[in-house]
Structures are given as structure tokens and as C-alpha cells.
N, C-alpha and C positions, 0 to 999 in steps of 0.2 A: 504493500499500499504505500509506504513512505517513498520507494523508488519511483511508483508511478507519479506521485506528486512532485517529486524531484525532476523528472523527465518533461513534465508539463510546465513547469516553471521555467527550464531551460528553453523549451520552445518558445514560449511566449517572449522570454528574454530576447532570444534571437530574432523573433519577428519584430519586436518593438525597437531594439537598438541596431537591427540590420537595415531598417528603413531610415532611421537616423543616420546611420553611417553612409549610406548611399546619398542621401540629401546632402551630408557633409562633404562628400567627394564632388557632387554637383556644384556646389558653392565655391569651393576651393579652385575648382577648374575654371569658373567664370571670373574669379579673381584673379587667376593667373592670366587668363586672356587679356583683362583689362588692363593689368600691369604691364603685359608685354607690348600691347598695343599703344599705352602711353609713354612707356619708357624704353624700350628696346627698339622698336620700329624706327622712331626717329633717329636714334644713334646710328643704325644701321643704314638709313638714308643720306644722313648727313656724310658718313663715312664713304657711301659710294658717290656722292657728289664731289668730296674732296679729292678721292682718287681719279675721278674723271677730270678733274682741273689739273691735277699733277701730271696725267697722262698728255693733256692738251698744252700745257706749259713747259715740259721737259725739252721738247726739241729746240723751242725759242731759247731757253736757258743755255743749252748747250752751244748753240750757235752764237749767242752773246759772250760765253766764256771763251769760245775759240778766237772770237774777233778780238777781245781783249787780250788774250795771250799773244796773238800774232801781231796786235797792234803795238804792244809794248816790246816785242821782240825787234820788230823791224824798226 
């Protein structure tokens, strides 16, 4: 009789706290998505823009450095 009561209590415990656990997982996933979209995504986009500018400016900087070097040598 005691084991039947304990098993019933365990099943009720798992039903109640299992649903709460799934709700907590859904809420934390929502918080992670919001934090990623507000914090990480802009940093990634800024990094992509800066690397694009670096790729555009690198040939011009190399030409400028070469002109300065050869201008000082000559």
C-alpha cells in the first residue's frame, strides 16, 4: 500500500514539475534568442563591415606605402 502511494506521488511530481521544466526551457530559449539578437548579432555585423572596409582599403594603403618608400628612396 505504501509503495503504491509513493509511486503515485512520484508520477504526480513528474507530471507537475516536468511541465514546469519544459516551460522553463522554453522561457530560457526565448531569453537566449533575444540576447543573441540584441547583443551578438550587431557585433557580428559591425565586424563584417569593418573587415569589408579593411579589404577595400588594403590595396590603397599598399600603393601609398610603396609610393612613400620609393619617393623617399629616389
